[in-house]
mmCIF file of the N, C-alpha and C atoms, coordinates in Angstrom:
data_MODEL
# 
_entry.id   MODEL 
# 
loop_
_atom_site.group_PDB 
_atom_site.id 
_atom_site.type_symbol 
_atom_site.label_atom_id 
_atom_site.label_alt_id 
_atom_site.label_comp_id 
_atom_site.label_asym_id 
_atom_site.label_entity_id 
_atom_site.label_seq_id 
_atom_site.pdbx_PDB_ins_code 
_atom_site.Cartn_x 
_atom_site.Cartn_y 
_atom_site.Cartn_z 
_atom_site.occupancy 
_atom_site.B_iso_or_equiv 
_atom_site.pdbx_formal_charge 
_atom_site.auth_seq_id 
_atom_site.auth_comp_id 
_atom_site.auth_asym_id 
_atom_site.auth_atom_id 
_atom_site.pdbx_PDB_model_num 
ATOM 1   N N  . MET A 1 1  ? -16.689 0.217   2.742   1.00 0.00 ? 1  MET A N  1 
ATOM 2   C CA . MET A 1 1  ? -15.230 -0.136  2.119   1.00 0.00 ? 1  MET A CA 1 
ATOM 3   C C  . MET A 1 1  ? -15.396 -1.692  1.745   1.00 0.00 ? 1  MET A C  1 
ATOM 4   N N  . ARG A 1 2  ? -14.585 -1.783  0.736   1.00 0.00 ? 2  ARG A N  1 
ATOM 5   C CA . ARG A 1 2  ? -14.711 -3.241  -0.197  1.00 0.00 ? 2  ARG A CA 1 
ATOM 6   C C  . ARG A 1 2  ? -13.784 -4.061  0.411   1.00 0.00 ? 2  ARG A C  1 
ATOM 7   N N  . SER A 1 3  ? -14.123 -5.509  0.379   1.00 0.00 ? 3  SER A N  1 
ATOM 8   C CA . SER A 1 3  ? -13.145 -6.568  0.910   1.00 0.00 ? 3  SER A CA 1 
ATOM 9   C C  . SER A 1 3  ? -12.509 -7.068  -0.359  1.00 0.00 ? 3  SER A C  1 
ATOM 10  N N  . TRP A 1 4  ? -11.028 -7.408  -0.596  1.00 0.00 ? 4  TRP A N  1 
ATOM 11  C CA . TRP A 1 4  ? -10.426 -7.856  -1.539  1.00 0.00 ? 4  TRP A CA 1 
ATOM 12  C C  . TRP A 1 4  ? -9.752  -9.143  -1.025  1.00 0.00 ? 4  TRP A C  1 
ATOM 13  N N  . LEU A 1 5  ? -9.570  -10.127 -2.012  1.00 0.00 ? 5  LEU A N  1 
ATOM 14  C CA . LEU A 1 5  ? -8.718  -11.237 -1.937  1.00 0.00 ? 5  LEU A CA 1 
ATOM 15  C C  . LEU A 1 5  ? -7.441  -11.103 -2.513  1.00 0.00 ? 5  LEU A C  1 
ATOM 16  N N  . VAL A 1 6  ? -6.377  -11.133 -1.806  1.00 0.00 ? 6  VAL A N  1 
ATOM 17  C CA . VAL A 1 6  ? -4.887  -11.091 -2.239  1.00 0.00 ? 6  VAL A CA 1 
ATOM 18  C C  . VAL A 1 6  ? -4.020  -12.214 -1.909  1.00 0.00 ? 6  VAL A C  1 
ATOM 19  N N  . SER A 1 7  ? -3.465  -12.622 -3.162  1.00 0.00 ? 7  SER A N  1 
ATOM 20  C CA . SER A 1 7  ? -2.557  -13.856 -2.972  1.00 0.00 ? 7  SER A CA 1 
ATOM 21  C C  . SER A 1 7  ? -1.372  -13.941 -3.585  1.00 0.00 ? 7  SER A C  1 
ATOM 22  N N  . VAL A 1 8  ? -0.533  -14.688 -3.454  1.00 0.00 ? 8  VAL A N  1 
ATOM 23  C CA . VAL A 1 8  ? 0.905   -14.977 -3.882  1.00 0.00 ? 8  VAL A CA 1 
ATOM 24  C C  . VAL A 1 8  ? 0.968   -16.418 -3.910  1.00 0.00 ? 8  VAL A C  1 
ATOM 25  N N  . ASP A 1 9  ? 1.269   -16.941 -5.392  1.00 0.00 ? 9  ASP A N  1 
ATOM 26  C CA . ASP A 1 9  ? 1.147   -18.316 -5.411  1.00 0.00 ? 9  ASP A CA 1 
ATOM 27  C C  . ASP A 1 9  ? 2.725   -18.764 -6.024  1.00 0.00 ? 9  ASP A C  1 
ATOM 28  N N  . LEU A 1 10 ? 3.276   -19.591 -5.355  1.00 0.00 ? 10 LEU A N  1 
ATOM 29  C CA . LEU A 1 10 ? 4.670   -20.092 -6.050  1.00 0.00 ? 10 LEU A CA 1 
ATOM 30  C C  . LEU A 1 10 ? 4.588   -21.424 -5.844  1.00 0.00 ? 10 LEU A C  1 
ATOM 31  N N  . PRO A 1 11 ? 5.186   -22.029 -7.187  1.00 0.00 ? 11 PRO A N  1 
ATOM 32  C CA . PRO A 1 11 ? 5.393   -23.712 -7.173  1.00 0.00 ? 11 PRO A CA 1 
ATOM 33  C C  . PRO A 1 11 ? 6.620   -23.857 -6.665  1.00 0.00 ? 11 PRO A C  1 
ATOM 34  N N  . ILE A 1 12 ? 6.321   -24.855 -5.294  1.00 0.00 ? 12 ILE A N  1 
ATOM 35  C CA . ILE A 1 12 ? 7.676   -25.100 -4.640  1.00 0.00 ? 12 ILE A CA 1 
ATOM 36  C C  . ILE A 1 12 ? 7.716   -26.324 -4.507  1.00 0.00 ? 12 ILE A C  1 
ATOM 37  N N  . GLU A 1 13 ? 8.949   -27.001 -4.856  1.00 0.00 ? 13 GLU A N  1 
ATOM 38  C CA . GLU A 1 13 ? 9.313   -28.469 -4.524  1.00 0.00 ? 13 GLU A CA 1 
ATOM 39  C C  . GLU A 1 13 ? 9.881   -28.656 -3.148  1.00 0.00 ? 13 GLU A C  1 
ATOM 40  N N  . ALA A 1 14 ? 9.398   -29.491 -2.291  1.00 0.00 ? 14 ALA A N  1 
ATOM 41  C CA . ALA A 1 14 ? 9.814   -29.610 -1.190  1.00 0.00 ? 14 ALA A CA 1 
ATOM 42  C C  . ALA A 1 14 ? 9.738   -30.873 -0.432  1.00 0.00 ? 14 ALA A C  1 
ATOM 43  N N  . GLU A 1 15 ? 10.669  -31.173 0.637   1.00 0.00 ? 15 GLU A N  1 
ATOM 44  C CA . GLU A 1 15 ? 10.645  -32.659 1.204   1.00 0.00 ? 15 GLU A CA 1 
ATOM 45  C C  . GLU A 1 15 ? 9.296   -32.652 2.012   1.00 0.00 ? 15 GLU A C  1 
ATOM 46  N N  . SER A 1 16 ? 8.806   -31.787 2.634   1.00 0.00 ? 16 SER A N  1 
ATOM 47  C CA . SER A 1 16 ? 7.505   -31.631 3.516   1.00 0.00 ? 16 SER A CA 1 
ATOM 48  C C  . SER A 1 16 ? 6.694   -30.444 3.332   1.00 0.00 ? 16 SER A C  1 
ATOM 49  N N  . PRO A 1 17 ? 5.733   -30.409 3.860   1.00 0.00 ? 17 PRO A N  1 
ATOM 50  C CA . PRO A 1 17 ? 4.920   -29.368 4.028   1.00 0.00 ? 17 PRO A CA 1 
ATOM 51  C C  . PRO A 1 17 ? 5.617   -28.139 4.932   1.00 0.00 ? 17 PRO A C  1 
ATOM 52  N N  . ALA A 1 18 ? 6.220   -28.529 5.810   1.00 0.00 ? 18 ALA A N  1 
ATOM 53  C CA . ALA A 1 18 ? 7.075   -27.180 6.773   1.00 0.00 ? 18 ALA A CA 1 
ATOM 54  C C  . ALA A 1 18 ? 8.218   -26.787 5.806   1.00 0.00 ? 18 ALA A C  1 
ATOM 55  N N  . ALA A 1 19 ? 8.817   -27.466 5.055   1.00 0.00 ? 19 ALA A N  1 
ATOM 56  C CA . ALA A 1 19 ? 10.203  -27.340 4.144   1.00 0.00 ? 19 ALA A CA 1 
ATOM 57  C C  . ALA A 1 19 ? 9.576   -26.236 3.047   1.00 0.00 ? 19 ALA A C  1 
ATOM 58  N N  . ALA A 1 20 ? 8.281   -26.546 2.800   1.00 0.00 ? 20 ALA A N  1 
ATOM 59  C CA . ALA A 1 20 ? 7.783   -25.740 1.410   1.00 0.00 ? 20 ALA A CA 1 
ATOM 60  C C  . ALA A 1 20 ? 7.285   -24.385 2.180   1.00 0.00 ? 20 ALA A C  1 
ATOM 61  N N  . VAL A 1 21 ? 6.814   -24.416 3.337   1.00 0.00 ? 21 VAL A N  1 
ATOM 62  C CA . VAL A 1 21 ? 6.508   -23.169 3.857   1.00 0.00 ? 21 VAL A CA 1 
ATOM 63  C C  . VAL A 1 21 ? 7.684   -22.441 4.171   1.00 0.00 ? 21 VAL A C  1 
ATOM 64  N N  . GLU A 1 22 ? 8.569   -22.972 4.551   1.00 0.00 ? 22 GLU A N  1 
ATOM 65  C CA . GLU A 1 22 ? 10.080  -22.397 4.930   1.00 0.00 ? 22 GLU A CA 1 
ATOM 66  C C  . GLU A 1 22 ? 10.478  -21.682 3.798   1.00 0.00 ? 22 GLU A C  1 
ATOM 67  N N  . GLN A 1 23 ? 10.455  -22.208 2.470   1.00 0.00 ? 23 GLN A N  1 
ATOM 68  C CA . GLN A 1 23 ? 10.902  -21.815 1.278   1.00 0.00 ? 23 GLN A CA 1 
ATOM 69  C C  . GLN A 1 23 ? 10.237  -20.578 0.650   1.00 0.00 ? 23 GLN A C  1 
ATOM 70  N N  . PHE A 1 24 ? 8.571   -20.992 0.936   1.00 0.00 ? 24 PHE A N  1 
ATOM 71  C CA . PHE A 1 24 ? 8.052   -19.705 0.556   1.00 0.00 ? 24 PHE A CA 1 
ATOM 72  C C  . PHE A 1 24 ? 8.159   -18.240 1.073   1.00 0.00 ? 24 PHE A C  1 
ATOM 73  N N  . TRP A 1 25 ? 8.647   -18.234 2.282   1.00 0.00 ? 25 TRP A N  1 
ATOM 74  C CA . TRP A 1 25 ? 8.966   -16.951 3.049   1.00 0.00 ? 25 TRP A CA 1 
ATOM 75  C C  . TRP A 1 25 ? 10.331  -16.690 2.471   1.00 0.00 ? 25 TRP A C  1 
ATOM 76  N N  . ALA A 1 26 ? 11.138  -17.886 2.362   1.00 0.00 ? 26 ALA A N  1 
ATOM 77  C CA . ALA A 1 26 ? 12.553  -17.120 1.802   1.00 0.00 ? 26 ALA A CA 1 
ATOM 78  C C  . ALA A 1 26 ? 12.265  -16.736 0.211   1.00 0.00 ? 26 ALA A C  1 
ATOM 79  N N  . TYR A 1 27 ? 11.438  -17.019 -0.476  1.00 0.00 ? 27 TYR A N  1 
ATOM 80  C CA . TYR A 1 27 ? 11.392  -16.561 -1.754  1.00 0.00 ? 27 TYR A CA 1 
ATOM 81  C C  . TYR A 1 27 ? 10.567  -14.973 -1.306  1.00 0.00 ? 27 TYR A C  1 
ATOM 82  N N  . LEU A 1 28 ? 9.675   -15.191 -0.621  1.00 0.00 ? 28 LEU A N  1 
ATOM 83  C CA . LEU A 1 28 ? 9.064   -13.811 -0.557  1.00 0.00 ? 28 LEU A CA 1 
ATOM 84  C C  . LEU A 1 28 ? 10.016  -12.579 -0.124  1.00 0.00 ? 28 LEU A C  1 
ATOM 85  N N  . ARG A 1 29 ? 10.831  -12.858 0.916   1.00 0.00 ? 29 ARG A N  1 
ATOM 86  C CA . ARG A 1 29 ? 11.869  -11.609 1.405   1.00 0.00 ? 29 ARG A CA 1 
ATOM 87  C C  . ARG A 1 29 ? 12.924  -11.722 0.227   1.00 0.00 ? 29 ARG A C  1 
ATOM 88  N N  . GLU A 1 30 ? 13.223  -12.477 -0.570  1.00 0.00 ? 30 GLU A N  1 
ATOM 89  C CA . GLU A 1 30 ? 14.245  -12.609 -1.732  1.00 0.00 ? 30 GLU A CA 1 
ATOM 90  C C  . GLU A 1 30 ? 13.758  -11.779 -2.883  1.00 0.00 ? 30 GLU A C  1 
ATOM 91  N N  . LEU A 1 31 ? 12.483  -11.871 -3.067  1.00 0.00 ? 31 LEU A N  1 
ATOM 92  C CA . LEU A 1 31 ? 12.067  -11.339 -4.456  1.00 0.00 ? 31 LEU A CA 1 
ATOM 93  C C  . LEU A 1 31 ? 11.465  -9.837  -4.152  1.00 0.00 ? 31 LEU A C  1 
ATOM 94  N N  . GLY A 1 32 ? 10.796  -10.017 -3.394  1.00 0.00 ? 32 GLY A N  1 
ATOM 95  C CA . GLY A 1 32 ? 9.907   -8.636  -2.583  1.00 0.00 ? 32 GLY A CA 1 
ATOM 96  C C  . GLY A 1 32 ? 8.990   -8.377  -3.661  1.00 0.00 ? 32 GLY A C  1 
ATOM 97  N N  . PRO A 1 33 ? 8.437   -7.107  -3.504  1.00 0.00 ? 33 PRO A N  1 
ATOM 98  C CA . PRO A 1 33 ? 7.446   -6.464  -4.445  1.00 0.00 ? 33 PRO A CA 1 
ATOM 99  C C  . PRO A 1 33 ? 7.854   -5.909  -5.670  1.00 0.00 ? 33 PRO A C  1 
ATOM 100 N N  . SER A 1 34 ? 9.027   -5.700  -6.093  1.00 0.00 ? 34 SER A N  1 
ATOM 101 C CA . SER A 1 34 ? 9.682   -5.403  -7.398  1.00 0.00 ? 34 SER A CA 1 
ATOM 102 C C  . SER A 1 34 ? 9.343   -6.637  -8.334  1.00 0.00 ? 34 SER A C  1 
ATOM 103 N N  . GLU A 1 35 ? 9.623   -7.909  -7.814  1.00 0.00 ? 35 GLU A N  1 
ATOM 104 C CA . GLU A 1 35 ? 9.575   -8.919  -8.685  1.00 0.00 ? 35 GLU A CA 1 
ATOM 105 C C  . GLU A 1 35 ? 8.504   -10.010 -8.474  1.00 0.00 ? 35 GLU A C  1 
ATOM 106 N N  . LEU A 1 36 ? 7.857   -10.032 -7.251  1.00 0.00 ? 36 LEU A N  1 
ATOM 107 C CA . LEU A 1 36 ? 7.011   -11.163 -7.265  1.00 0.00 ? 36 LEU A CA 1 
ATOM 108 C C  . LEU A 1 36 ? 5.585   -10.425 -7.350  1.00 0.00 ? 36 LEU A C  1 
ATOM 109 N N  . PRO A 1 37 ? 4.804   -11.290 -8.737  1.00 0.00 ? 37 PRO A N  1 
ATOM 110 C CA . PRO A 1 37 ? 3.597   -10.703 -8.886  1.00 0.00 ? 37 PRO A CA 1 
ATOM 111 C C  . PRO A 1 37 ? 2.733   -11.231 -7.572  1.00 0.00 ? 37 PRO A C  1 
ATOM 112 N N  . VAL A 1 38 ? 1.518   -10.363 -7.323  1.00 0.00 ? 38 VAL A N  1 
ATOM 113 C CA . VAL A 1 38 ? 0.605   -10.410 -6.394  1.00 0.00 ? 38 VAL A CA 1 
ATOM 114 C C  . VAL A 1 38 ? -0.863  -10.489 -7.123  1.00 0.00 ? 38 VAL A C  1 
ATOM 115 N N  . PHE A 1 39 ? -1.681  -11.169 -6.742  1.00 0.00 ? 39 PHE A N  1 
ATOM 116 C CA . PHE A 1 39 ? -2.864  -11.387 -7.346  1.00 0.00 ? 39 PHE A CA 1 
ATOM 117 C C  . PHE A 1 39 ? -3.949  -10.652 -6.566  1.00 0.00 ? 39 PHE A C  1 
ATOM 118 N N  . VAL A 1 40 ? -4.802  -9.691  -7.108  1.00 0.00 ? 40 VAL A N  1 
ATOM 119 C CA . VAL A 1 40 ? -5.991  -9.298  -6.431  1.00 0.00 ? 40 VAL A CA 1 
ATOM 120 C C  . VAL A 1 40 ? -7.204  -9.277  -7.165  1.00 0.00 ? 40 VAL A C  1 
ATOM 121 N N  . SER A 1 41 ? -8.186  -9.711  -6.218  1.00 0.00 ? 41 SER A N  1 
ATOM 122 C CA . SER A 1 41 ? -9.578  -9.655  -6.945  1.00 0.00 ? 41 SER A CA 1 
ATOM 123 C C  . SER A 1 41 ? -10.683 -9.021  -5.548  1.00 0.00 ? 41 SER A C  1 
ATOM 124 N N  . PRO A 1 42 ? -11.839 -8.714  -6.240  1.00 0.00 ? 42 PRO A N  1 
ATOM 125 C CA . PRO A 1 42 ? -12.657 -8.322  -5.125  1.00 0.00 ? 42 PRO A CA 1 
ATOM 126 C C  . PRO A 1 42 ? -13.100 -9.810  -4.675  1.00 0.00 ? 42 PRO A C  1 
ATOM 127 N N  . ALA A 1 43 ? -13.693 -9.626  -3.182  1.00 0.00 ? 43 ALA A N  1 
ATOM 128 C CA . ALA A 1 43 ? -14.172 -10.861 -2.568  1.00 0.00 ? 43 ALA A CA 1 
ATOM 129 C C  . ALA A 1 43 ? -15.073 -11.675 -3.393  1.00 0.00 ? 43 ALA A C  1 
ATOM 130 N N  . ASP A 1 44 ? -15.982 -10.534 -3.943  1.00 0.00 ? 44 ASP A N  1 
ATOM 131 C CA . ASP A 1 44 ? -17.040 -11.267 -4.307  1.00 0.00 ? 44 ASP A CA 1 
ATOM 132 C C  . ASP A 1 44 ? -17.072 -11.599 -5.925  1.00 0.00 ? 44 ASP A C  1 
ATOM 133 N N  . ASP A 1 45 ? -16.161 -11.683 -6.479  1.00 0.00 ? 45 ASP A N  1 
ATOM 134 C CA . ASP A 1 45 ? -15.957 -11.681 -7.963  1.00 0.00 ? 45 ASP A CA 1 
ATOM 135 C C  . ASP A 1 45 ? -14.255 -12.143 -8.033  1.00 0.00 ? 45 ASP A C  1 
ATOM 136 N N  . GLU A 1 46 ? -13.829 -13.344 -7.684  1.00 0.00 ? 46 GLU A N  1 
ATOM 137 C CA . GLU A 1 46 ? -12.745 -13.833 -8.144  1.00 0.00 ? 46 GLU A CA 1 
ATOM 138 C C  . GLU A 1 46 ? -12.351 -13.839 -9.632  1.00 0.00 ? 46 GLU A C  1 
ATOM 139 N N  . LEU A 1 47 ? -13.292 -14.005 -10.597 1.00 0.00 ? 47 LEU A N  1 
ATOM 140 C CA . LEU A 1 47 ? -12.941 -13.848 -11.853 1.00 0.00 ? 47 LEU A CA 1 
ATOM 141 C C  . LEU A 1 47 ? -12.390 -12.527 -12.358 1.00 0.00 ? 47 LEU A C  1 
ATOM 142 N N  . ALA A 1 48 ? -12.610 -11.541 -11.308 1.00 0.00 ? 48 ALA A N  1 
ATOM 143 C CA . ALA A 1 48 ? -12.072 -10.247 -12.143 1.00 0.00 ? 48 ALA A CA 1 
ATOM 144 C C  . ALA A 1 48 ? -10.576 -9.959  -11.437 1.00 0.00 ? 48 ALA A C  1 
ATOM 145 N N  . MET A 1 49 ? -10.086 -11.193 -10.949 1.00 0.00 ? 49 MET A N  1 
ATOM 146 C CA . MET A 1 49 ? -8.286  -11.111 -10.666 1.00 0.00 ? 49 MET A CA 1 
ATOM 147 C C  . MET A 1 49 ? -7.483  -10.247 -11.568 1.00 0.00 ? 49 MET A C  1 
ATOM 148 N N  . ALA A 1 50 ? -6.875  -9.590  -10.943 1.00 0.00 ? 50 ALA A N  1 
ATOM 149 C CA . ALA A 1 50 ? -5.697  -8.837  -11.564 1.00 0.00 ? 50 ALA A CA 1 
ATOM 150 C C  . ALA A 1 50 ? -4.481  -9.223  -11.025 1.00 0.00 ? 50 ALA A C  1 
ATOM 151 N N  . ALA A 1 51 ? -3.246  -9.066  -11.842 1.00 0.00 ? 51 ALA A N  1 
ATOM 152 C CA . ALA A 1 51 ? -1.869  -9.218  -11.288 1.00 0.00 ? 51 ALA A CA 1 
ATOM 153 C C  . ALA A 1 51 ? -1.236  -7.939  -11.243 1.00 0.00 ? 51 ALA A C  1 
ATOM 154 N N  . TYR A 1 52 ? -0.604  -7.740  -9.846  1.00 0.00 ? 52 TYR A N  1 
ATOM 155 C CA . TYR A 1 52 ? 0.551   -6.559  -9.696  1.00 0.00 ? 52 TYR A CA 1 
ATOM 156 C C  . TYR A 1 52 ? 1.639   -6.621  -9.336  1.00 0.00 ? 52 TYR A C  1 
ATOM 157 N N  . VAL A 1 53 ? 2.664   -6.160  -9.734  1.00 0.00 ? 53 VAL A N  1 
ATOM 158 C CA . VAL A 1 53 ? 3.947   -5.817  -9.437  1.00 0.00 ? 53 VAL A CA 1 
ATOM 159 C C  . VAL A 1 53 ? 4.295   -4.456  -8.816  1.00 0.00 ? 53 VAL A C  1 
ATOM 160 N N  . SER A 1 54 ? 4.689   -4.477  -7.575  1.00 0.00 ? 54 SER A N  1 
ATOM 161 C CA . SER A 1 54 ? 5.175   -3.261  -7.180  1.00 0.00 ? 54 SER A CA 1 
ATOM 162 C C  . SER A 1 54 ? 3.913   -2.132  -7.105  1.00 0.00 ? 54 SER A C  1 
ATOM 163 N N  . GLY A 1 55 ? 2.868   -2.911  -7.104  1.00 0.00 ? 55 GLY A N  1 
ATOM 164 C CA . GLY A 1 55 ? 1.463   -1.758  -7.006  1.00 0.00 ? 55 GLY A CA 1 
ATOM 165 C C  . GLY A 1 55 ? 1.203   -1.518  -8.226  1.00 0.00 ? 55 GLY A C  1 
ATOM 166 N N  . VAL A 1 56 ? 1.519   -1.930  -9.524  1.00 0.00 ? 56 VAL A N  1 
ATOM 167 C CA . VAL A 1 56 ? 1.341   -1.313  -10.875 1.00 0.00 ? 56 VAL A CA 1 
ATOM 168 C C  . VAL A 1 56 ? 0.501   -2.692  -11.238 1.00 0.00 ? 56 VAL A C  1 
ATOM 169 N N  . GLU A 1 57 ? -0.518  -2.637  -12.098 1.00 0.00 ? 57 GLU A N  1 
ATOM 170 C CA . GLU A 1 57 ? -1.419  -3.688  -12.561 1.00 0.00 ? 57 GLU A CA 1 
ATOM 171 C C  . GLU A 1 57 ? -0.218  -4.167  -13.896 1.00 0.00 ? 57 GLU A C  1 
ATOM 172 N N  . VAL A 1 58 ? -0.056  -5.540  -14.123 1.00 0.00 ? 58 VAL A N  1 
ATOM 173 C CA . VAL A 1 58 ? 0.848   -6.273  -15.121 1.00 0.00 ? 58 VAL A CA 1 
ATOM 174 C C  . VAL A 1 58 ? -0.190  -7.388  -15.795 1.00 0.00 ? 58 VAL A C  1 
ATOM 175 N N  . ASN A 1 59 ? 0.072   -7.424  -16.953 1.00 0.00 ? 59 ASN A N  1 
ATOM 176 C CA . ASN A 1 59 ? -0.614  -8.404  -17.672 1.00 0.00 ? 59 ASN A CA 1 
ATOM 177 C C  . ASN A 1 59 ? 0.591   -9.704  -17.885 1.00 0.00 ? 59 ASN A C  1 
ATOM 178 N N  . LEU A 1 60 ? 0.154   -10.759 -17.208 1.00 0.00 ? 60 LEU A N  1 
ATOM 179 C CA . LEU A 1 60 ? 1.264   -11.902 -17.147 1.00 0.00 ? 60 LEU A CA 1 
ATOM 180 C C  . LEU A 1 60 ? 0.746   -12.956 -18.240 1.00 0.00 ? 60 LEU A C  1 
ATOM 181 N N  . ASP A 1 61 ? -0.236  -12.879 -19.071 1.00 0.00 ? 61 ASP A N  1 
ATOM 182 C CA . ASP A 1 61 ? -0.762  -13.685 -20.051 1.00 0.00 ? 61 ASP A CA 1 
ATOM 183 C C  . ASP A 1 61 ? 0.203   -13.608 -21.240 1.00 0.00 ? 61 ASP A C  1 
ATOM 184 N N  . PRO A 1 62 ? 1.129   -14.681 -21.315 1.00 0.00 ? 62 PRO A N  1 
ATOM 185 C CA . PRO A 1 62 ? 1.957   -14.549 -22.372 1.00 0.00 ? 62 PRO A CA 1 
ATOM 186 C C  . PRO A 1 62 ? 1.470   -14.594 -23.839 1.00 0.00 ? 62 PRO A C  1 
ATOM 187 N N  . GLU A 1 63 ? -0.016  -15.012 -24.084 1.00 0.00 ? 63 GLU A N  1 
ATOM 188 C CA . GLU A 1 63 ? -0.775  -15.092 -25.150 1.00 0.00 ? 63 GLU A CA 1 
ATOM 189 C C  . GLU A 1 63 ? -1.378  -13.352 -25.406 1.00 0.00 ? 63 GLU A C  1 
ATOM 190 N N  . GLU A 1 64 ? -1.520  -12.798 -24.693 1.00 0.00 ? 64 GLU A N  1 
ATOM 191 C CA . GLU A 1 64 ? -2.157  -11.261 -24.859 1.00 0.00 ? 64 GLU A CA 1 
ATOM 192 C C  . GLU A 1 64 ? -1.039  -10.556 -24.912 1.00 0.00 ? 64 GLU A C  1 
ATOM 193 N N  . GLU A 1 65 ? -1.301  -9.583  -25.945 1.00 0.00 ? 65 GLU A N  1 
ATOM 194 C CA . GLU A 1 65 ? -0.153  -8.304  -26.078 1.00 0.00 ? 65 GLU A CA 1 
ATOM 195 C C  . GLU A 1 65 ? -1.027  -7.251  -26.211 1.00 0.00 ? 65 GLU A C  1 
# 
């Protein structure tokens, strides 16, 4: 079995770290898997990162078409 790194990155402006965490979870609940990109890479090769939305790989690079 292979190990994977899975992450969600959201830029959040908040008054405190605790408020940022609260907003983070609110965004996750609101956006959900159909809108929020999740980044996945093999644990031993972070440069192989890919973005997924609703379980489908997507290209989020605006310069690549």
